[in-house]
N, C-alpha and C positions, 0 to 999 in steps of 0.2 A: 292723620296719617291711618291705614288698618294698621292693625297690629296681627298676627300671627300667633296661633295656639301654640303654645312651646308645648313638646310629646317628651316626656321624659323615657329615661332605661326601663324605667319599672312598668312604665303603661302600658295595659293590655292588649290598645292600639298600635307599638313601637311596631315594624319591621325585625327579625329577628335575623342574623346569617346564623344557620345553623351546618356546622362539618359534616361531611360525607353525602351531604344535600348539595346541588349543583344551584347557588342561588339562594334567594330571600325567602322567609316565610312571612306568608299574609296575618293580618291583624285577625282577631276571632272572629269580628264583624266581618272581613273580606271572607276569614275561611268560610262562615255558616252561607254567603252570599253563595258563592262559588259553590258548594256542596248542594245544595238548593236547586243552581240552574242545572247542575250537572244531574241531581235525579231525576228534576223535570224531564229532560232531555231525553233519558232511558223509555223503552217501549214498554206499552202500558197494556198490560193485560187484566181484567175482573177475576177476582178472587174469587175459587169456588167453595170458600171454607172449610175445606178439608183440606189441600194442601197446608204445608207451615207457612208463614211468615215470621220474615225478619225486620226488624226495624233499627233502619241505620241510624237514625239520629238516639236511638234509647241502645245499643248493642244487645238488643236482646230479642231475645226466639218467640213464636207465640203460637200454639197448636189448635186454636180453639178463639172464639168469641169472646168466651168468660176471659179469658186471660188477656188480651189485649183493654178490657173494660176495669179489669182488677187494676193493672196498670195504669190505667189513664188516672183511673180513682187516687190511688195511691200516691202516683207522682204528677200528678195537677197538669196532667196532658188531652189536648183535645185528638183523638184520632187521627184526624189527618194532619196533623200535625209528627208522627209517628215515622215519616218517609218509610211506607214497609214496601218489599221485594218479595216478591214470590223465592219459595227456597227450593232446593232440588235435593234429591236421595242420593244418598252414598252409599253404594252397595259393596258388600263385600265380594270380591275377584274373583275367579274360579281359576284352579289351580292347573298350568297347563302342564302335562308329560315331560318338557323339556327344562323343566323347573331344574332340574338335579344335572343337566347335561355337563358342568362343569368336574362331576367327578366321577361321571364312569368313561370305563375305556371308550375310547377314540372307533372301532369298531364294533360298536352294542347301539342298537338305534331303539328299542324298547326299553321298557322298566320291566323288571319281574312280573311275573304274571298279579301277585297277589297285592304287590304296591298300586299295579295300573288299576284291579279290581277297587283295590282302599279309593284311590283316588277317584277313580269314576264314583263311587257311592257318594264322597267327601261332595264335591262337586254340583252331585245331586239338592245335595242339601242346602249347601251357601246357593243354587240356581230360586230355590222355593223361599229363603228369610227374607224378611222386610226389610227395607233400608236400617242401615247401622248409623248413620245419622244424617243430618241436610247442611246444605251449605248457602250463601246467600248465590241470587242469581243476579241476573241486571234487568231483569223485568220488575217492573214499578207495578204497582197494584194496589190499591185503598179498599179503606174498610166503610162499607154503609154503617152509619151509629146508627142507635137509637135517638131519633130528634127528639123524645120527649123526655129524654133523660140530660143531664145537666154535667156537663165536665167543666 
């Protein structure tokens, strides 16, 4: 008679019920497989080596090839295992003149001239600024690593 392996409550492979989440969570191996499948199904675009990338596996942003190499050396990863996605820039937003409409009298539609001029000047500065930050996109990419390098 075949005896089934018993999984104890503290085993990392046990499914868990978590409050505020409907249903059961997956074991670590199942989560990894699910994450890999989800990543592999994302649309792909070649990395231009300029756009920052984010590693879903490592929860880390990279802004150049050297930082990827250093990360892989430090943590013992192969670049193909990082699950890289392209990043999208996050810009400062311009301010519309109706920003203060809640405090202006109902019969006045325009800002005072001095304030409108200052706002226009500020918006011109904002439009010329580089990205304030980056966030991961839903587009996977990869890093063509140096084949002579040992990972």
